[in-house]
N, C-alpha and C positions, 0 to 999 in steps of 0.2 A: 655253167657259169662259175660254179665253185672251183672247177679245175683251172679256169682261166685266171681267177683271182689268186689261187695258190701259186701258180706259175709266175705271176708278176711280182709277187712278194709284197711284204709290208712296206718297204721303203718307197716303192712306186705309189702305193695308195696314200702314204703320208705326204708325198710330194704333190699328188693330185689335189688333196684336200687343202694344202697350203696355197696352191694356185687359185682354187675356187674362192678362198677367203679374200683374195684381191678384188674379185668382182662384186663383193658385198658392199652395199652403200652404207655409209655411216649415219649416225643420228644427228640431225640438224638442230635438235632442241637444246637450248641453253639452260643450265641449272638455274634454279630460282634465285640463288644468291648472286647470280650475274645479271639479274634484271631489276629494274626499278619501275614501279607501276604508276601510270598516269590515272588520277582520280577524276579530273575534270579539265576541260579545255576552254580557253577564253580567246575571243577574237575581237580586237578593237581596230578602228580605222584611224590612221594617222593623217597628218596634213602634208606628209611627204609624198609627192606624186611618184617618185621612183621606188619608194618602199611604203606602199599604202596599208599594209597589214601588220598588225602587232599581235603576235601569238603569245599566249600565257599558258603554261602547263603547271598544274598543281600535282606534285608528286608525293606519294606516301613514302616516308622514310622508314626503312626496315628496322625492326627492333626485336631483340630476343625475348624481352619481357615487357608487358604493359606497365608494370609497376616501376620499372627502371627506365622507361622511355623518356627521352628529353624532348627534342623538337619532333613534332608529329609530321609536319609537312615541309617541303621545300618548293621553291618556285623557279621556273625558267622562263625568261622573256626574250623575244627576238623580233626585230622589225625586218621585213623582207618584201620583195616584189611579189612573192607568192607564198601560200601557206606551206606547200610541200618543201620549198627551199628553206623556209624557216625551221621546219622540223629536222631537216637534214643537218643544218648548222647546230641546232640545239643538241644533237646527239654527240657533238664534240665537247659539250660542256659538262658531261658526267662520265664516270668511269664504268657505267653499266648500260646495258641495252634498254632503251626506253620501250616499255610495253604498254600498248593502248587497249589491251584486252579487257581491262577493268574500268575504262573511262565510260561513265554513264551520263555525264552532264556536259552539254555544249552551251556556253554562254556567249551571246552576241552583244557587243556594245551597241548602245542605242544609235550612235552615229552611223554605224554600218548598215542600218535599216534603210538609209536613203540611197544605198547603192544596190547593185545587182546581187541578190542573195543566191541566185542559181549558181553564179560563179564561186561564191564563198563556200557554199555547201557541197560543191562538186567533189572535193577530195574526200569528204566524209562518206559520201555515197559510194565512191569507187573503191576505197581501201577495204580490204577484207577483214582487217583487225579492228575496225570500228563497228560497234554494235548498232544495228538498225533500230534497236529499242532504246537508244540513248534519248534522254530528255533534252529538249532545246528550250532555252529561255533567253530573255533580254535582260541585260545588266545595266543599271543606272547607279551613279553617273557614267560608269563604264564597266566593261567586263572584268578588268584587272582588279578594281576595288571590291567587286563581289567575290572573286575567287580568293583574294587575300584576306577577306574577312574571316575571323575565327571566333565564332560564338562561344561563350563560356560553357554552354551545354555540349559542345562538340568533344567527343571522347577520342582517345587514340584508337586508330584502326577503323573509325567510322567517319562519315562525311555528312555534314549538316544538310547539304543539298539533296543527298539521297533520301534522307528522312522526310524532307519536304514534299517529295514527289511520289514516293513509292506507296503511299497510303498506309504504311505500317507505323511510321512515327507520328505523322500529323494527318488528321482527317478534317479537312475544312472545305466548305463550299466556295470559298474565295480563291482557291488554288486551282488554276488551269494546268493540266498536264498535256504536253504535246510531244509525241515521239518523233524521231528523225524520219522514219518511213512515212508517217502521216503528214508531216510538214512537206516532204517532197511530193507526196500525192496531191496535196492541196495547192501547191505551187504550180503543178503542171496541169491539173484538171480544171476545166472551165465549169463555172456554176457553184464554186465553193472557194472561200478565202481562208488563208491560214490565220490562226490565233495563237499567240505566245504569251506565257506568263511573264510578268515584269518583276525582277529581283532588285531590291533597293538595299544598299548597305549603309549603315550608320556612319557618322563621321569618325567615331572611335574604332570602327571595324569590329565591333563586338556584337553586332546584331544584323540579321538579314531579314528583311520584310518582303513578303510576297502576298499581295491581296488585290492586285490589279492585273490588267492584261492589255495587249495591243493587237489590233487587226492589221494585217498586211494585204490590203486589196491590191489587185494587179494594176500597175501603172498609176498608183495613187500614193499620197503620203500616208505614213503610219497613222492609224486612228486608235487613240487610247480610250479604254473603258475604265470607268470608275470602279471602286470595289463593289458597290451595289449592282452596277451593270454587269460586272464580271460574275457575280453570284447568280444573277438571273440567267445569263448566257450559259453558265455551267449547268443550270437546271434544265434548260431547253435542249442542251446537247445530251441529256441523259447521262452526264458524267458523275453526278452525285445523287445519293439517296437521302442524305441527311442535310437539312438546311434549316433556316428559321424565317419567320414571317412576323413582322411587327404591325399591329393594327391599332389605329387611333380612332376612337368614336366618341365624340363629345368629351366628357371628362374621363372616359375609360381608355386605358392603354394596356394592351397585353401582347405577349410574344408567344407565338405558336412554334413549338419545336417539331419540325417535319421529319418523320421517320422513313417514309417511303414516298417517292414521287416518280411520275411517268409522264412522258410527253409524246404525243402523236400528232401528225399534221398531214394534210393532203391539199393539193392545188386543184381548184375547180375552175374550169374554163368552159363557158357556153357562148354560142354565137350571139353577137350583138349585146353581150352583157359584160359588165366589168369583172375581171378575174378576181377570184377570192381565194385567200389562203385560210383554210379552216384548221384551227389548232385546238386540240383537247389536252388539258393538263389536269391530272388527278393527283391529289396529295392527301396524306393522312398524318396526323400528329396529335400531340397533347399540348395543353397550355403550360408553358414553362415559367412565365412571370406575368404578374398583373399588379396594377396599382390600386386595385379595389378587390373586394370579395366577389367571388364568382359562384353562381348557382349552377349545379350540374344539370338542372332542368332546362337551362338556356343554351345548351350545346349547339342546337340547330341555328340559333341566332348568331353565336360566335362563329360558326362555320360559314354562314352567309356573309358576314362582314369580312372575314378573311379571304373568301373567294373574290369579293369585289376589289379588295386591295391588290391581290395578286393579279387579277385581270387587268387592272389599270396599269400596274408596273410593267407587265409583260407586253401589253399593247404599245406602251410608250417606247419600249426598247426596240420592238419590231419596226415601228415607224422611224426611229432614229437610224436603224440599219438601212431602211429604204431611202431615206433622205440623203444619206452619205454614200449610197450605192455600194454597200458592203454586204457580204453574205457568208457569215461564218457557220450558219446552220445547214447549208447545202440545199437551199430551196431550188437553185438552178439544176443541181444534179438530180433531184427528185423529179423536176419537170421533164428533163431529158429522158429519164428512165421510164416515165409513165406515158410518153407520147411516141407516136410513130416517128422514128428517127429519120431525118433528112439532113442535108447539108446546112439548112437554114434553121434548124431547131433551136440552137443556142441564140441566134439573132432574134428569133421570136421571143425567147425568154427575156432578152435585154429590153425589148419594147414593153413586155407585160409587167415586169417588176416595178417600174416607177408608178404604174397605174393600179397596182394591186390593192385590194381592200383586205383588212384582217378581221376575221371572225374568230375571236378567242373565247373559248369556253373553259372556265376554271372551276373545278370542284374540289374544295378543301373540306375534309371531314375531320372535325375535332373530336377525338375519341374520349377525352376526359379532361378534367381541370387539374390534373396532377394528383398527388397523394393527399392533398388537403381537401377535405370535404366541406 
């Protein structure tokens, strides 16, 4: 081999290497200074039948220094017959490549909930540059007002909506978090309905409030939950560990700060008997506030009263779900998973759900009256 190489000579080898370089593929990655990053995406519904979608992109403005940064964000809006077409046109509005790799929040205007969400979300599920762990929420009065709201606490390089949902900035039992992949699953799966948080922007666009939610039952109008109902639903979904419980008993009123909470349920069906949903809820906490002095010897009484209040509130919410034929807790999925599956299993569940009785057992254990003896 050495003899052959020496005979061909160095010029031949250099020519061969040059030809091989032609076959090498180039790098398709664009430099970061040629990109502009989308932080959140908003979708509103217009009254124009030819262009029913209004797309809003919130873009982070690049800055060399946080201290010298001016405008933190810029916005692109476009109305079009489809979301994909709007994004293609918006690319012509900036001098950089629009990058969706950092987009973690998708806000849907409340008017778009009355239309087919499967069609609206199709592009986000198909595109490989959209994160499946993006949070999805509903914006009121519309998605544009929520995205363009800039709270005073929002710093350069951060996004207020990220802090609301990632459990690092804000920890609240009133905030529901729904990921894109989970929303898609709930929309396609029978026996469970999607639930989305509701974002409300103030008139001066200096504040974003999120303490309620909306249920999107299949083939039904959106069903909104109050802040208190949202808190209880979050508890039953095992999404939160910390919450609070207010107890009123005669002249005594106190609030229990719940540190740990857990919910389990099972569906009991017996021949010629009414179906029963048995739910067990356990909570532990301490008394956070009271309008009267509290004796540590009465902890068992305080626990009993708190258990009664929690049982009443949870049962009322479950009955409200039943009356409105919504199921955000996945009772139907549990029924299908614990029964011999046939083609009529889900139809059986639809007949059972309106007749179901609720047996709720709540055990609240008050550990102390706080640091005040």
